[in-house]
C-alpha positions as CSV (number, residue, x, y, z in Angstrom):
1,M,-47.9,-47.3,-14.2
2,S,-50.4,-45.4,-16.3
3,L,-49.3,-43.5,-19.4
4,R,-50.1,-40.2,-17.7
5,A,-48.1,-41.2,-14.6
6,G,-45.2,-42.2,-16.7
7,C,-45.1,-38.9,-18.6
8,V,-45.2,-37.0,-15.3
9,A,-42.3,-39.0,-14.0
10,L,-40.3,-38.5,-17.2
11,A,-41.0,-34.8,-17.1
12,L,-39.8,-34.6,-13.4
13,A,-36.6,-36.5,-14.3
14,V,-35.8,-34.2,-17.2
15,S,-36.4,-31.1,-15.1
16,V,-34.0,-32.4,-12.5
17,V,-31.3,-32.8,-15.2
18,L,-32.0,-29.4,-16.8
19,L,-32.4,-27.3,-13.7
20,P,-29.2,-25.4,-12.8
21,Q,-27.3,-27.4,-10.2
22,P,-26.4,-25.7,-6.9
23,S,-23.0,-23.9,-7.0
24,N,-20.3,-25.0,-4.5
25,G,-19.1,-21.4,-4.4
26,Q,-15.7,-22.2,-5.9
27,G,-16.2,-21.1,-9.5
28,A,-15.9,-17.7,-11.1
29,E,-18.8,-18.2,-13.6
30,G,-21.1,-15.2,-13.4
31,F,-18.7,-13.3,-11.0
32,P,-19.1,-10.5,-10.2
33,R,-22.9,-10.1,-9.9
34,R,-22.8,-6.9,-7.8
35,Q,-20.4,-4.1,-6.8
36,I,-17.0,-4.9,-5.4
37,Q,-15.6,-3.0,-2.4
38,L,-12.0,-1.9,-2.6
39,W,-10.8,-1.2,1.0
40,V,-8.2,1.4,1.6
41,A,-7.0,1.7,5.2
42,A,-5.7,5.2,4.6
43,P,-7.3,8.7,4.4
44,A,-8.9,9.9,1.2
45,G,-6.6,12.0,-0.9
46,G,-3.3,10.3,0.0
47,P,-1.2,8.5,-2.6
48,T,-2.5,5.0,-1.7
49,D,-6.1,6.3,-2.1
50,V,-5.3,8.0,-5.3
51,G,-3.7,4.9,-6.8
52,A,-6.7,2.8,-5.7
53,R,-9.2,5.1,-7.3
54,I,-7.3,5.2,-10.6
55,V,-7.2,1.4,-11.0
56,A,-10.8,0.9,-9.7
57,S,-12.2,3.3,-12.3
58,I,-10.7,1.1,-15.1
59,A,-11.1,-2.3,-13.5
60,E,-14.8,-1.8,-12.9
61,K,-15.4,-1.4,-16.7
62,L,-13.6,-4.7,-17.4
63,L,-15.6,-6.5,-14.7
64,G,-18.9,-5.0,-15.6
65,Q,-19.7,-4.0,-12.0
66,P,-18.9,-0.9,-9.9
67,M,-15.7,-1.1,-7.8
68,V,-16.2,1.3,-4.9
69,V,-13.3,2.6,-2.8
70,V,-14.0,2.3,1.0
71,N,-11.7,4.4,3.1
72,K,-11.1,3.2,6.7
73,P,-8.1,5.0,8.1
74,G,-6.8,4.8,11.7
75,A,-3.9,3.5,13.8
76,G,-1.5,3.5,10.8
77,G,-3.9,1.3,8.8
78,Q,-4.7,-1.2,11.5
79,V,-8.4,-0.2,11.9
80,G,-9.2,-0.7,8.2
81,I,-7.2,-3.8,7.7
82,T,-8.7,-5.4,10.8
83,E,-12.2,-4.8,9.4
84,F,-11.2,-5.9,5.9
85,T,-9.8,-9.3,7.0
86,R,-13.2,-10.0,8.7
87,Q,-15.0,-9.8,5.4
88,K,-16.2,-12.9,3.5
89,A,-13.6,-14.3,1.0
90,D,-16.0,-14.3,-2.0
91,G,-14.2,-11.7,-4.2
92,Y,-16.6,-8.8,-3.3
93,N,-14.2,-7.4,-0.8
94,I,-10.6,-6.7,-1.8
95,G,-8.2,-4.3,-0.3
96,F,-4.9,-2.4,-0.5
97,V,-2.0,-3.3,1.7
98,F,0.9,-1.0,2.1
99,L,4.2,-2.7,3.0
100,P,6.1,-2.6,5.2
101,G,3.5,-0.7,7.2
102,V,1.2,-3.7,7.5
103,N,4.1,-6.0,8.3
104,T,5.1,-3.9,11.3
105,I,1.5,-4.0,12.6
106,V,1.8,-7.7,12.7
107,L,5.3,-7.7,14.1
108,D,4.7,-5.4,17.0
109,P,3.0,-7.4,19.9
110,E,1.8,-4.1,21.5
111,R,-0.4,-3.5,18.5
112,K,-2.3,-6.7,19.4
113,A,-3.2,-7.3,15.7
114,V,-6.0,-9.9,15.2
115,F,-4.6,-10.7,11.7
116,T,-1.4,-12.1,10.4
117,M,0.2,-11.9,6.9
118,D,-1.3,-15.3,6.3
119,D,-4.8,-13.8,6.4
120,F,-4.4,-12.4,2.9
121,T,-4.7,-13.9,-0.6
122,P,-2.1,-11.9,-2.6
123,L,-3.6,-10.7,-5.9
124,I,-1.3,-8.0,-7.5
125,N,1.0,-5.3,-6.5
126,Q,0.5,-1.8,-8.1
127,V,3.1,0.6,-6.8
128,L,6.7,0.7,-5.5
129,D,7.1,4.3,-4.2
130,P,10.7,5.2,-3.2
131,G,11.2,7.0,0.1
132,V,12.2,10.6,0.4
133,I,13.7,12.9,3.0
134,W,12.3,16.4,2.7
135,V,11.9,19.8,4.3
136,K,10.1,23.1,3.8
137,A,11.4,25.1,0.9
138,D,12.8,27.8,3.1
139,S,14.4,25.4,5.6
140,P,18.0,26.1,6.6
141,Y,18.7,22.5,5.7
142,K,19.7,22.7,2.0
143,T,21.2,19.2,1.8
144,L,21.0,15.9,3.6
145,D,24.4,16.6,5.0
146,D,23.1,19.8,6.6
147,L,20.3,17.8,8.3
148,V,22.6,15.1,9.5
149,R,25.2,17.5,10.9
150,A,22.5,19.3,12.8
151,A,21.1,16.1,14.3
152,R,24.6,15.0,15.2
153,K,25.4,18.3,16.9
154,E,22.2,18.3,19.0
155,P,21.0,14.7,19.5
156,S,17.2,14.3,19.8
157,K,16.5,17.9,19.1
158,V,16.0,18.0,15.3
159,T,12.5,16.8,14.6
160,A,11.6,14.3,11.9
161,C,8.0,13.2,11.2
162,T,6.5,10.1,9.8
163,T,3.0,9.3,8.4
164,G,2.4,6.7,11.1
165,I,4.2,4.7,13.7
166,L,6.2,1.8,12.4
167,G,5.4,2.6,8.8
168,D,8.0,2.7,6.1
169,D,8.8,6.3,7.0
170,H,9.5,5.4,10.6
171,L,11.7,2.6,9.7
172,A,13.6,4.9,7.3
173,I,14.4,7.3,10.1
174,L,15.7,4.4,12.1
175,M,17.9,3.3,9.2
176,L,19.4,6.8,8.8
177,E,20.0,7.1,12.5
178,E,21.9,3.8,12.4
179,A,23.9,4.6,9.3
180,A,24.7,8.3,10.2
181,K,25.1,7.6,13.9
182,V,22.6,10.4,14.8
183,K,19.4,10.7,16.8
184,F,16.3,12.6,15.7
185,R,13.2,13.6,17.8
186,I,10.6,11.5,16.0
187,V,7.1,12.9,15.6
188,H,4.4,10.5,14.4
189,L,1.5,11.9,12.4
190,E,-1.5,10.3,10.6
191,G,-1.1,10.3,6.9
192,A,0.6,12.5,4.3
193,A,-1.9,15.4,4.7
194,G,-1.1,15.8,8.4
195,Q,2.6,15.6,7.7
196,L,2.4,18.4,5.1
197,T,0.5,20.6,7.4
198,A,3.1,20.2,10.2
199,I,6.0,20.9,7.8
200,L,4.5,23.9,6.1
201,G,3.3,25.3,9.4
202,G,6.8,25.2,10.8
203,H,5.9,22.7,13.6
204,V,8.3,20.0,12.4
205,E,11.7,20.4,10.7
206,S,12.0,17.4,8.4
207,A,9.8,14.7,7.0
208,F,10.3,11.1,5.7
209,D,7.7,10.0,3.2
210,N,7.6,8.9,-0.4
211,V,8.1,10.4,-3.9
212,G,4.4,10.1,-4.8
213,S,3.4,12.2,-1.8
214,V,5.7,15.2,-2.4
215,A,7.0,15.2,-6.0
216,K,4.4,17.7,-7.2
217,R,4.9,20.0,-4.3
218,A,8.7,19.9,-4.7
219,K,8.3,20.9,-8.4
220,S,6.0,23.8,-7.4
221,G,8.6,25.1,-4.9
222,E,6.6,24.4,-1.7
223,V,9.1,21.9,-0.4
224,R,12.7,20.7,-0.9
225,I,13.6,17.0,-1.2
226,L,17.0,16.3,0.2
227,A,17.4,12.7,-0.9
228,T,15.5,9.7,-2.3
229,M,16.1,6.5,-0.4
230,D,16.6,4.2,-3.4
231,P,19.7,2.9,-5.2
232,E,18.6,4.8,-8.4
233,R,17.3,8.3,-8.9
234,S,13.5,8.6,-9.4
235,K,12.3,9.7,-12.8
236,F,9.8,11.9,-11.0
237,V,12.5,13.9,-9.2
238,P,15.6,13.2,-11.3
239,D,17.7,16.1,-9.9
240,V,17.5,14.7,-6.4
241,P,20.5,12.6,-5.2
242,T,20.0,9.2,-3.7
243,T,21.1,8.1,-0.2
244,K,23.5,5.8,-1.9
245,E,25.1,8.7,-3.8
246,L,25.3,10.6,-0.5
247,G,27.2,7.9,1.4
248,Y,24.3,5.9,2.9
249,P,23.9,2.8,0.7
250,S,22.1,0.9,3.5
251,V,19.3,3.5,3.8
252,V,16.9,2.1,1.2
253,S,13.2,2.5,1.9
254,N,10.0,2.3,-0.2
255,S,6.3,1.7,0.2
256,T,4.7,-0.9,-2.0
257,R,0.9,-0.9,-2.4
258,G,-0.9,-3.9,-3.7
259,I,-4.3,-5.6,-3.7
260,V,-5.2,-8.6,-1.7
261,A,-8.3,-10.5,-0.7
262,P,-9.2,-12.2,2.6
263,K,-7.7,-15.6,3.1
264,G,-9.6,-18.4,1.5
265,L,-10.6,-16.8,-1.8
266,P,-11.4,-19.5,-4.3
267,A,-8.7,-19.8,-6.9
268,P,-11.0,-19.2,-10.0
269,I,-12.2,-15.9,-8.5
270,A,-8.7,-14.9,-7.6
271,Q,-7.6,-15.6,-11.2
272,K,-10.4,-13.6,-12.6
273,L,-9.7,-10.6,-10.3
274,R,-5.9,-10.8,-11.1
275,A,-6.6,-10.9,-14.8
276,A,-8.9,-7.8,-14.6
277,L,-6.6,-5.9,-12.3
278,R,-3.5,-6.7,-14.4
279,Q,-5.4,-5.5,-17.6
280,A,-6.5,-2.4,-15.8
281,M,-2.9,-1.6,-14.6
282,E,-1.5,-2.2,-18.1
283,D,-4.1,0.1,-19.6
284,P,-2.5,3.3,-21.1
285,E,-5.0,5.4,-19.2
286,H,-3.8,3.9,-15.9
287,I,-0.2,4.3,-16.8
288,R,-0.7,7.9,-17.8
289,R,-2.7,8.9,-14.7
290,M,-0.2,7.2,-12.4
291,E,2.7,9.0,-14.1
292,E,0.9,12.3,-13.7
293,T,0.5,11.6,-9.9
294,G,4.2,10.6,-9.5
295,L,3.5,7.0,-8.6
296,A,5.9,4.4,-10.0
297,L,4.4,1.2,-11.1
298,K,5.7,-2.2,-10.1
299,L,3.4,-5.1,-11.0
300,M,3.9,-8.3,-9.1
301,E,1.3,-11.1,-9.2
302,G,0.4,-14.3,-7.4
303,D,3.4,-16.3,-6.2
304,E,5.9,-13.5,-7.0
305,Y,3.9,-11.1,-4.9
306,A,3.5,-13.6,-2.1
307,K,7.3,-14.1,-2.0
308,Y,7.8,-10.3,-2.0
309,I,5.5,-10.0,1.0
310,K,7.4,-12.7,2.8
311,D,10.8,-11.1,2.1
312,I,9.8,-7.6,3.1
313,H,8.4,-9.1,6.4
314,A,11.8,-10.5,7.3
315,R,13.4,-7.1,6.6
316,A,10.8,-5.2,8.6
317,A,11.4,-7.5,11.6
318,K,14.8,-6.0,12.2
319,Y,13.8,-2.4,12.5
320,T,10.6,-3.2,14.4
321,E,12.9,-4.6,17.1
322,V,15.0,-1.4,17.0
323,A,11.9,0.8,17.4
324,K,10.6,-1.3,20.3
325,R,13.9,-0.8,22.2
326,Q,13.6,3.0,21.9
């Protein structure tokens, strides 16, 4: 081999060593290189959307790339979650799941869900929002006892609305019916905004929702909260009694909202996202803005969050069966 040929061969060998080797797609080095989409299967302006936008605005600064909220409401969240689970598991598409609403979509065979709870990589939970029972401010129902007595006197006449079929609000109505031995006429609406319009317009008599949706309106005097569905009083509406205090300890309902990725997300990318989201949620700005909105934080990560999803699925299964029999 000539000296020239030998030098060329050596140069080629060195270039092979020095050139960046192809990535197997499993590492987090350099992630993210572009914007991340944060899917919210609920209408803009509702409590889930508000919480998502607050954490996204902080997390994107930590990750160095925009985190854009994508609202895809419809069918109680099924439309958006179906589309979300079809996205590539590369970290550029993450989404909010609200439990037990998502659990009941999976549990109800009539919904024909194309995803299961195993199609998510749990990242971190953000909110645990206690359920509430509320009415218009000038409603004749001043207390939960007033509402229950009216429903007992005229079964299936007193209307109670939800923010979506088989969501946590629907299950809460079924819990109260069971505990108080009453029957409401259930009206299913799409989201908190539709529920508020129906109540304030006098079209529906009572509503089951969450503290984060109505605390501000209760303080302004537009609506009256009859009870919170939690063992302890909410710091956002401390004067409102709990269902436990009022004699219904089994009526416990809440909505948790957390962030997941499609199944198969590489562990290094999952860890990087969890770390950034946890840091964002622990940021004083995030805490302050969530407090102002009336959303109670409940951080759960990784295995702890995965176990919670499994446990709430088992609980939701009972009342999904009750709903199907009605």
